[in-house]
Structure formats: structure tokens, C-alpha cells
C-alpha positions as CSV (number, residue, x, y, z in Angstrom):
1,X,-46.0,0.4,15.6
2,X,-44.7,0.8,19.1
3,X,-46.8,2.7,21.7
4,X,-44.3,5.4,22.4
5,X,-46.0,6.4,25.7
6,X,-45.0,3.1,27.2
7,X,-41.3,3.8,26.7
8,X,-39.8,5.3,29.8
9,X,-36.4,6.0,28.3
10,X,-35.2,6.3,24.7
11,X,-31.7,4.7,24.8
12,X,-28.8,5.4,22.4
13,X,-27.8,1.7,22.6
14,X,-28.1,0.1,19.2
15,X,-27.2,-3.3,17.7
16,X,-26.7,-5.5,14.7
17,X,-27.7,-9.0,13.9
18,X,-24.9,-11.4,13.2
19,X,-24.6,-15.1,12.3
20,X,-26.1,-16.9,15.3
21,X,-25.5,-13.8,17.4
22,X,-26.0,-10.1,18.1
23,X,-23.7,-7.2,18.5
24,X,-24.7,-4.3,20.9
25,X,-23.0,-0.9,21.1
26,X,-23.4,1.2,24.2
27,X,-21.8,4.6,25.1
28,X,-18.9,2.9,27.0
29,X,-18.7,-0.7,25.8
30,X,-19.5,-2.8,22.8
31,X,-20.4,-6.5,23.2
32,X,-21.0,-9.4,20.9
33,X,-22.9,-12.5,22.0
34,X,-22.9,-15.6,19.7
35,X,-24.4,-19.0,20.1
36,X,-21.3,-21.2,19.9
37,X,-21.2,-24.4,17.9
38,X,-21.3,-26.2,21.2
39,X,-24.6,-24.7,22.1
40,X,-23.3,-22.3,24.7
41,X,-23.3,-18.4,24.5
42,X,-19.9,-16.8,24.0
43,X,-19.7,-13.1,24.9
44,X,-16.9,-10.8,23.8
45,X,-16.6,-7.1,24.6
46,X,-14.5,-4.0,23.7
47,X,-14.5,-0.3,24.6
48,X,-16.8,1.6,22.3
49,X,-14.7,3.4,19.7
50,X,-15.2,7.0,18.6
51,X,-15.0,8.8,22.0
52,X,-11.7,10.4,21.1
53,X,-12.5,11.4,17.6
54,X,-11.8,14.9,16.3
55,X,-14.4,17.5,17.1
56,X,-15.4,17.9,13.5
57,X,-16.8,14.4,13.5
58,X,-19.1,15.2,16.4
59,X,-20.9,18.0,14.5
60,X,-24.3,17.4,12.8
61,X,-24.0,15.8,9.3
62,X,-20.3,15.0,9.9
63,X,-21.1,12.6,12.8
64,X,-23.4,10.7,10.6
65,X,-20.7,10.0,8.0
66,X,-18.3,8.9,10.8
67,X,-20.7,6.7,12.5
68,X,-21.9,5.1,9.2
69,X,-18.3,4.2,8.2
70,X,-17.3,3.0,11.7
71,X,-20.4,0.9,12.0
72,X,-19.8,-0.7,8.6
73,X,-16.2,-1.6,9.4
74,X,-16.7,-2.8,12.9
75,X,-20.0,-4.6,12.0
76,X,-18.1,-6.5,9.2
77,X,-15.5,-7.6,11.7
78,X,-18.1,-8.8,14.1
79,X,-19.9,-10.7,11.3
80,X,-16.7,-12.6,10.4
81,X,-16.0,-13.4,14.0
82,X,-19.6,-14.7,14.6
83,X,-19.2,-17.0,11.5
84,X,-16.1,-18.4,13.2
85,X,-17.7,-18.9,16.6
86,X,-20.9,-20.3,15.3
87,X,-19.1,-23.0,13.4
88,X,-20.1,-21.8,9.9
89,X,-16.5,-21.6,8.7
90,X,-15.8,-25.1,10.0
91,X,-18.7,-26.5,8.0
92,X,-17.5,-24.8,4.8
93,X,-14.0,-26.0,5.3
94,X,-14.9,-29.6,5.9
95,X,-13.6,-31.8,3.1
96,X,-15.9,-33.8,0.9
97,X,-16.7,-37.4,1.9
98,X,-14.6,-38.8,-1.0
99,X,-11.7,-36.6,-0.1
100,X,-11.8,-37.8,3.5
101,X,-11.8,-41.4,2.4
102,X,-8.8,-40.9,0.1
103,X,-6.9,-39.0,2.8
104,X,-7.7,-41.8,5.3
105,X,-6.5,-44.4,2.8
106,X,-3.2,-42.6,2.2
107,X,-2.6,-42.3,5.9
108,X,-3.1,-46.0,6.4
109,X,-0.8,-46.9,3.5
110,X,2.1,-44.7,4.7
111,X,4.0,-45.1,8.0
112,X,3.1,-42.6,10.7
113,X,5.9,-40.0,11.0
114,X,7.0,-38.7,14.4
115,X,5.3,-35.4,15.0
116,X,6.4,-32.7,17.4
117,X,3.3,-30.7,18.5
118,X,3.6,-27.0,18.0
119,X,3.0,-24.6,20.9
120,X,-0.7,-24.1,21.3
121,X,-1.7,-27.5,20.0
122,X,-4.1,-29.5,22.0
123,X,-3.4,-33.0,23.3
124,X,-5.6,-34.6,20.8
125,X,-3.6,-33.1,17.9
126,X,-6.1,-30.4,17.0
127,X,-4.8,-26.8,16.8
128,X,-6.4,-24.2,19.0
129,X,-7.9,-21.1,17.4
130,X,-5.4,-18.2,17.8
131,X,-6.7,-15.6,15.3
132,X,-9.5,-13.1,16.0
133,X,-10.1,-11.0,19.1
134,X,-9.5,-12.7,22.4
135,X,-12.6,-13.8,24.4
136,X,-13.4,-11.3,27.1
137,X,-15.6,-13.8,28.8
138,X,-15.8,-17.6,28.8
139,X,-18.6,-19.5,27.1
140,X,-21.6,-19.7,29.5
141,X,-24.6,-22.0,29.3
142,X,-27.7,-20.6,27.6
143,X,-29.9,-18.6,29.9
144,X,-27.2,-17.8,32.4
145,X,-25.4,-14.5,32.8
146,X,-21.9,-14.7,31.4
147,X,-19.1,-15.0,34.0
148,X,-16.5,-12.3,34.5
149,X,-13.3,-12.8,32.5
150,X,-10.5,-14.7,34.1
151,X,-7.4,-12.6,35.1
152,X,-4.5,-12.9,32.8
153,X,-2.3,-14.7,35.4
154,X,-4.9,-17.4,35.7
155,X,-4.6,-18.4,32.0
156,X,-2.1,-21.1,31.3
157,X,-0.9,-22.7,28.1
158,X,-2.2,-26.2,27.4
159,X,0.0,-29.1,28.3
160,X,2.0,-30.4,25.3
161,X,3.8,-33.7,25.2
162,X,6.5,-33.5,22.5
163,X,7.6,-36.6,20.7
164,X,11.1,-38.0,21.4
165,X,13.6,-36.5,19.0
166,X,15.0,-38.9,16.3
167,X,18.7,-39.6,16.4
168,X,20.4,-38.8,13.1
169,X,22.7,-41.8,13.5
170,X,19.8,-44.2,14.0
171,X,17.9,-42.8,11.1
172,X,21.0,-43.3,8.9
173,X,21.4,-46.9,10.0
174,X,17.8,-47.7,9.5
175,X,17.8,-47.0,5.7
176,X,20.3,-47.4,2.9
177,X,22.3,-44.4,1.7
178,X,20.3,-43.9,-1.4
179,X,17.0,-43.9,0.6
180,X,18.4,-41.2,2.8
181,X,19.2,-39.0,-0.2
182,X,15.8,-39.5,-1.6
183,X,14.3,-38.5,1.8
184,X,16.3,-35.3,1.7
185,X,15.0,-34.5,-1.7
186,X,11.4,-35.3,-0.7
187,X,11.8,-33.1,2.4
188,X,12.9,-30.1,0.2
189,X,10.0,-30.6,-2.2
190,X,7.6,-30.8,0.8
191,X,9.0,-27.6,2.3
192,X,8.7,-25.8,-1.0
193,X,5.1,-27.1,-1.4
194,X,4.3,-26.0,2.1
195,X,5.7,-22.5,1.4
196,X,3.5,-22.2,-1.7
197,X,0.4,-23.5,0.1
198,X,1.1,-21.2,3.0
199,X,1.3,-18.2,0.6
200,X,-2.0,-19.0,-1.1
201,X,-3.7,-19.9,2.2
202,X,-2.6,-16.6,3.6
203,X,-3.3,-14.3,0.7
204,X,-5.6,-16.2,-1.6
205,X,-8.7,-15.9,0.5
206,X,-8.0,-12.2,1.1
207,X,-7.6,-11.6,-2.6
208,X,-10.9,-13.4,-3.3
209,X,-12.7,-11.4,-0.6
210,X,-11.4,-8.1,-2.0
211,X,-12.3,-9.1,-5.5
212,X,-15.8,-10.1,-4.5
213,X,-16.3,-6.8,-2.5
214,X,-15.1,-4.8,-5.5
215,X,-17.5,-6.7,-7.9
216,X,-20.3,-6.3,-5.4
217,X,-19.8,-2.5,-5.1
218,X,-19.6,-2.2,-8.9
219,X,-22.8,-4.2,-9.3
220,X,-24.6,-2.1,-6.7
221,X,-23.5,1.1,-8.5
222,X,-24.7,-0.2,-11.8
223,X,-28.0,-1.5,-10.4
224,X,-29.0,1.4,-8.1
225,X,-27.5,4.4,-9.8
226,X,-26.8,3.8,-13.5
227,X,-29.8,1.6,-14.4
228,X,-32.5,4.0,-13.1
229,X,-31.0,6.9,-15.0
230,X,-30.6,4.8,-18.2
231,X,-34.2,3.5,-18.0
232,X,-35.6,7.0,-17.5
233,X,-33.7,8.2,-20.6
234,X,-35.4,5.4,-22.5
235,X,-38.8,6.5,-21.1
236,X,-38.4,10.1,-22.2
237,X,-37.9,9.2,-25.8
238,X,-41.6,8.3,-26.4
239,X,-42.7,10.7,-23.7
240,X,-40.5,13.9,-23.9
241,X,-42.8,15.8,-21.6
242,X,-41.5,13.7,-18.7
243,X,-37.9,15.0,-19.2
244,X,-37.7,17.1,-16.1
245,X,-35.4,16.9,-13.1
246,X,-38.3,16.4,-10.6
247,X,-39.8,13.5,-12.5
248,X,-36.4,12.0,-13.1
249,X,-35.6,12.1,-9.4
250,X,-38.9,10.6,-8.4
251,X,-38.7,7.9,-11.0
252,X,-35.1,7.0,-10.1
253,X,-35.8,7.1,-6.4
254,X,-38.9,4.9,-6.5
255,X,-37.1,2.4,-8.7
256,X,-34.2,2.2,-6.3
257,X,-36.6,1.6,-3.3
258,X,-38.4,-1.1,-5.3
259,X,-35.1,-2.8,-6.2
260,X,-34.0,-2.6,-2.5
261,X,-37.2,-4.2,-1.3
262,X,-37.1,-6.9,-4.0
263,X,-33.5,-7.8,-3.0
264,X,-34.4,-8.0,0.7
265,X,-37.5,-10.1,-0.1
266,X,-35.4,-12.5,-2.2
267,X,-32.6,-13.0,0.3
268,X,-35.1,-13.5,3.2
269,X,-36.1,-16.8,1.5
270,X,-32.7,-18.2,2.3
271,X,-32.7,-20.3,5.5
272,X,-29.5,-18.7,6.9
273,X,-30.5,-15.2,6.2
274,X,-33.9,-15.8,7.8
275,X,-32.1,-16.8,11.0
276,X,-30.2,-13.6,10.9
277,X,-33.5,-11.7,10.5
278,X,-34.8,-13.6,13.6
279,X,-31.8,-12.4,15.6
280,X,-32.6,-8.9,14.2
281,X,-36.0,-9.2,15.7
282,X,-34.5,-10.4,19.0
283,X,-32.3,-7.3,19.1
284,X,-35.2,-4.9,18.6
285,X,-37.4,-6.7,21.2
286,X,-34.6,-6.7,23.8
287,X,-34.0,-2.9,23.3
288,X,-37.7,-2.2,23.6
289,X,-37.8,-4.2,26.8
290,X,-34.9,-2.2,28.2
291,X,-36.5,1.2,27.1
292,X,-39.7,0.3,29.0
293,X,-37.7,-0.4,32.2
294,X,-38.7,-4.0,32.4
295,X,-36.3,-6.7,33.7
296,X,-34.4,-8.3,30.9
297,X,-36.0,-11.8,31.0
298,X,-36.9,-14.1,28.1
299,X,-40.6,-13.8,29.0
300,X,-40.5,-9.9,29.1
301,X,-38.6,-9.6,25.9
302,X,-40.8,-12.1,24.1
303,X,-43.8,-9.9,24.5
304,X,-42.3,-6.8,22.8
305,X,-42.7,-5.8,19.2
306,X,-39.9,-6.2,16.7
307,X,-40.2,-2.9,14.7
308,X,-38.0,-0.1,16.0
309,X,-37.7,3.4,14.6
310,X,-33.9,3.5,14.9
311,X,-33.4,0.4,12.9
312,X,-30.8,0.3,10.1
313,X,-33.5,-0.7,7.7
314,X,-35.3,2.5,8.4
315,X,-32.0,4.4,8.0
316,X,-31.6,2.9,4.5
317,X,-35.1,3.8,3.5
318,X,-34.6,7.3,4.8
319,X,-31.4,7.7,2.8
320,X,-33.2,6.6,-0.4
321,X,-35.9,9.2,0.3
322,X,-33.4,11.9,1.0
323,X,-31.6,10.9,-2.2
324,X,-34.8,11.6,-4.2
325,X,-34.9,15.2,-2.9
326,X,-31.2,15.8,-3.5
327,X,-31.5,14.4,-7.0
328,X,-34.0,17.0,-7.9
329,X,-31.1,19.6,-7.9
330,X,-28.9,17.5,-10.2
331,X,-29.7,18.7,-13.8
332,X,-27.3,16.2,-15.5
333,X,-29.1,13.6,-17.6
334,X,-26.2,11.6,-19.1
335,X,-26.3,8.3,-17.1
336,X,-22.5,7.9,-16.5
337,X,-22.0,11.6,-15.4
338,X,-25.2,11.5,-13.3
339,X,-24.0,8.4,-11.6
340,X,-20.7,10.0,-10.7
341,X,-22.3,13.1,-9.3
342,X,-24.8,11.1,-7.3
343,X,-21.9,9.1,-5.8
344,X,-20.3,12.3,-4.7
345,X,-23.5,13.3,-2.8
346,X,-23.5,10.0,-0.7
347,X,-21.8,11.7,2.3
348,X,-24.5,14.4,2.3
349,X,-27.3,11.8,2.0
350,X,-25.8,9.7,4.9
351,X,-25.4,12.8,7.1
352,X,-29.0,13.9,6.6
353,X,-30.3,10.4,7.0
354,X,-28.4,10.0,10.3
355,X,-29.9,13.2,11.7
356,X,-33.4,12.1,10.7
357,X,-33.0,8.6,12.3
358,X,-31.8,10.2,15.6
359,X,-34.8,12.5,15.4
360,X,-37.1,9.6,14.8
361,X,-35.7,7.9,18.0
362,X,-36.2,11.0,20.2
363,X,-39.5,12.5,18.9
364,X,-43.1,11.4,19.0
365,X,-44.4,14.0,16.6
366,X,-46.7,13.3,13.6
367,X,-44.0,14.3,11.2
368,X,-41.7,11.6,12.7
369,X,-44.4,9.0,12.5
370,X,-44.8,9.8,8.8
371,X,-41.2,9.6,7.8
372,X,-40.7,6.5,10.0
373,X,-43.7,4.6,8.5
374,X,-41.9,3.3,5.3
375,X,-38.9,2.0,7.3
376,X,-41.2,0.3,9.8
377,X,-43.1,-1.4,7.1
378,X,-39.9,-2.7,5.4
379,X,-38.8,-4.1,8.8
380,X,-41.6,-6.7,8.3
381,X,-39.1,-8.2,5.8
382,X,-35.9,-7.7,7.7
383,X,-37.0,-8.8,11.2
384,X,-38.7,-12.1,12.1
385,X,-40.0,-13.5,15.3
386,X,-37.1,-15.0,17.3
387,X,-37.2,-18.1,19.4
388,X,-36.2,-18.1,23.1
389,X,-32.6,-19.2,22.5
390,X,-32.1,-16.1,20.3
391,X,-33.6,-13.9,22.9
392,X,-31.2,-15.3,25.4
393,X,-28.3,-14.2,23.1
394,X,-29.8,-10.7,22.8
395,X,-30.1,-10.4,26.6
396,X,-26.5,-11.5,27.1
397,X,-25.2,-8.9,24.6
398,X,-27.3,-6.0,26.0
399,X,-26.5,-6.7,29.7
400,X,-22.8,-6.1,28.9
401,X,-23.2,-2.6,27.5
402,X,-25.7,-1.0,29.9
403,X,-23.8,1.8,31.7
404,X,-23.8,2.2,35.4
405,X,-25.1,5.8,35.0
406,X,-28.7,5.4,33.8
407,X,-28.5,8.9,32.1
408,X,-25.4,8.2,30.1
409,X,-27.2,6.2,27.3
410,X,-30.2,8.5,27.1
411,X,-30.8,9.5,23.5
């Protein structure tokens, strides 16, 4: 556990590990640094949202719900953007070796058509990325501070060399009449096929993502809410003396914590997830280095511990513990009805958990150390020791969100 007396300032800056990167949120700005597929560090930044929210969402308990939802939504967007920048999507979209050979054979067998490059296409024929948030800073070599973004007037469109237009007369003379008619039919079929492919390319993936999200939520509800209640009902049949709201809440809560830990331990065995956990460790080390007032260098960050009391892992454990206490006041024993009532209590659980995690970040008391201990222990699974290249990414992200006023980010 961190030696709290060494920390000079407890900051409100927090972060999230991404795919080959880290997102940091400060009081004024939010930044995301990702190790690009080229090996360089790409940094993007935005104004931190939530400053103009309604007053009710700044009150205790309510602010926890707002920040939780906002962090989930914004964190998911950053996660998808990091997958794009790190090259993960390109690797997944690469065709199989056999498909590449068949495609190459078809291209060699058919004459090359005249192509007019679309606006935004590169000279080598590859289309430039246009979706996703614009880069606020160009890619910078690892270990160097990212340069300031270029002014808008300095950005120019890439040069495009269009192909010479084909003459309708010459095209008609080059082929018999029947061949020309056949080409028109083929063109109509091709346009129809492109329209269909464009529709599925645009909406098909979105549909699959929504479907997978719904199924994931349904599985989580069944696993973490319905199953513990169902198993406890089975346990009370041979042991009716256990049928009490307190014992039910304790049994269900401990089972949920065990399921959560088992899930984290299982996914940590995956290579890609382990790298995300390493970036998680780099995030914690970098924040600790900043809180101690040390210069943000790789050497200084490397020497910090990777367990932080304001971690999202600790927040999840606190919510599970708070859920045990709240469940003691729910007398319903029917699994389906109990699951529905417990889902309705989630905002209250989130609000209380948020206030506790903020208290854990500010205080040094014995009570705080006790409630922080379970979360700090589980962080041994969700954080791993990073390498120096990951620390460089964390430093690049944190440097962008440190406010000019040193008191603005004080917790």
C-alpha cells in the first residue's frame, strides 16, 4: 500500500487504460495517448465534459451517478478510438491469405479499369482515415513531448491526380454494340451490389455491437443478480434456519465478489488483456509520481507502486460491498422479483460507492484503509508492471491535462 505521508498533493486527475494507450481526465482537459501502429505516440485531447451540468448532478450521491455514466460512455469511445489508432482493427479486417490470393488472381485476369481517386485519397491509392475525432496533436516519437497542434490554415488536402476522363465516343467505338449493352447491365448490377454492401457495412456492425451489448448485459444480470438469489433459495431448503435477509444478503454479496474476481483472473490470462492491465499499472504509477511532486520522467514513474485507492477496481469492490448492506433491507426472496428490485437500487449503490472512493482518495484514516484494502488487493489482478514504452504513453497523456493552477486539481 502507498505511503500516504509521501504524497504532497492528492489530485482529482484520473484515468483509464485503453488498447495500447491511456486516457487521462483533468479538471479542464481530457487527453488520450496511444502507441500508434507505427510505433509513435499519438495524443488527442478534448475539453473535460460535465462543467456545465445541472446543479442537481453536482450534489452528493447524484454526482456519482452522473460521473459513472459519463465515464462509461466516454471511456467506451476512447477504447474504440484506441483500437483504431493501435492498428487492432486493421489486423482484424485483414483478409485471409487464400482470399488475398484469389483477389490477386482476379485482378490479374481482368483489365485494370480507369479509376478516379476520391477526395481525401492518398497518392498510393489508399484512403485516409476520416472517421473518429480529429487529432489534436500530431504523432510524436516515443519519449518526446507531443508538439502543439497545427493551426487549421496550415492543414492542406493531399494532392490528388485524377485519371483522364474516358470519351463516350471512343468507348463506343472500342467495343461492339452488344458488349456496350452488357457493360451497362453489369454497371447497374454493380451499383446495386455496392448499395447493398454499403448498407450492411454501415449498419451491420452497429447491429452486431448492439446485440452483443444487450446479450452481455443480460448475461451479467443473470450471473450477478439472479444466480446468487436462486442458489440461496436452494440452500435454504435443507437448511431453513438460514432463511434470513441478513444471511441472504451476505451469501449473495460474497458470491458476486467471488464471481467478479474469478472473471478478472480468467481474462487476465489473455495476452491482449494483460497488456491493458500493464497500461493500467502505468497510469497509477504516473499519477502517484505527480502526487509526490516529482518530475514526470520514466525513471521516476518506474519507481512508484501500481496500487491506487481511487482506482476503478476499488470502486467496483466498494459497490459490491455497499450492495450487501442495501440487500439486507430487501425482504423479497423470489429470484426474479428480487433481481428487479436490486436493479432499481443500482443508482443508490453507485452514488454511495462514488462518495466512498472520493473519501478514500482524500483521507488517511484507519477506516479508509480498511474499506480500501479489498480493492487494493484485487488491483494485484487488474494492474501489472508496465515497461518503459507504456510509461512514456502515460506521461504523454498526463502532461496534457495538468492545469496551470496547481490548486485546481486538488482532490
